[in-house]
N, C-alpha and C positions, 0 to 999 in steps of 0.2 A: 396536524400532529405528524411528526416524522415516523417513518416506518422503521421497524427493526427487522434484522435478518440474522438468523442463527444457522450456521452450517457445520457440517461434520466432514473433515478431510481424513480419509483413510491413509494409512502410512505411505502407500504408493503415490497418493496425491500430494502429500506433504513433501515427498522427495521431488516430485515434478515442480512444485512451487519453489522449493529451495534452489533447484537448478535454474529456474526462470529468473529468480531474484538475483542469483549470483551472476547470470549472464547479462543482466540489464543494469547499466549505470543509472544514477539518478538523473543525469543529463538526458539520457535516452528516454527515461520515464516521462519527463516533463516536456520533451521535444514535441512541438506542434500543439501544445495546450494553449488555448486562447483564454487569458484571464477575463476578458469581457464576457465570454460564454459562461464561465464559472460564476461570475457576478449575476448575470441574468437568470441563471438556474438556481441562485441562492445556495450554492455549495458551501458547506462549512469548511474552514472558517471564512467568514466574510472579510472583505477588504482586499479583494483580488486586484483592484486598480492601483494599489500602492506599488511603487518601484521595488522589484525583487520579491514580490509576494509569493511567487512559485517556489522560492527557496525555503519556505517555512518547514517543509517536511524533510529536508536533507539531513539534519542531525539524527533523525530517527530511522532513516532508511538502512544504514549499516547495521543498527541494532536489530531491526526487523529481519534482515538477511541472516544475521548470525543466529537469531532465534529459530528460524525455519531450518537452517543448516544443522543446528544441534538436535532439533526434533527429528530430522531425517536420519541423522547418524544413529540415534537411539531407536529408530524404527517406530516412532510414536505417531499416533493419530493426533488430530487437533480439532478443537471446537473453535469456530470463527464467529464472532459476534460483531455485526455492523449496526451501529445506532446513529 
């Protein structure tokens, strides 16, 4: 059974996360990631051996960055749920 993790980011941590996301391109994020290691660890989504599999998250990365930046501008806290 997969574990779930819920976290709370205070506004200053949201700001730090927004800055880190803004400073990190998607190419940098996936640099050095070994698809074989992801497959053996059964990291979701499966299918890491397919050509270009590491590109699956690229369309959502800009939106994630924008979401954190908007929350940081509003001085919002954030709940983070990993499932």
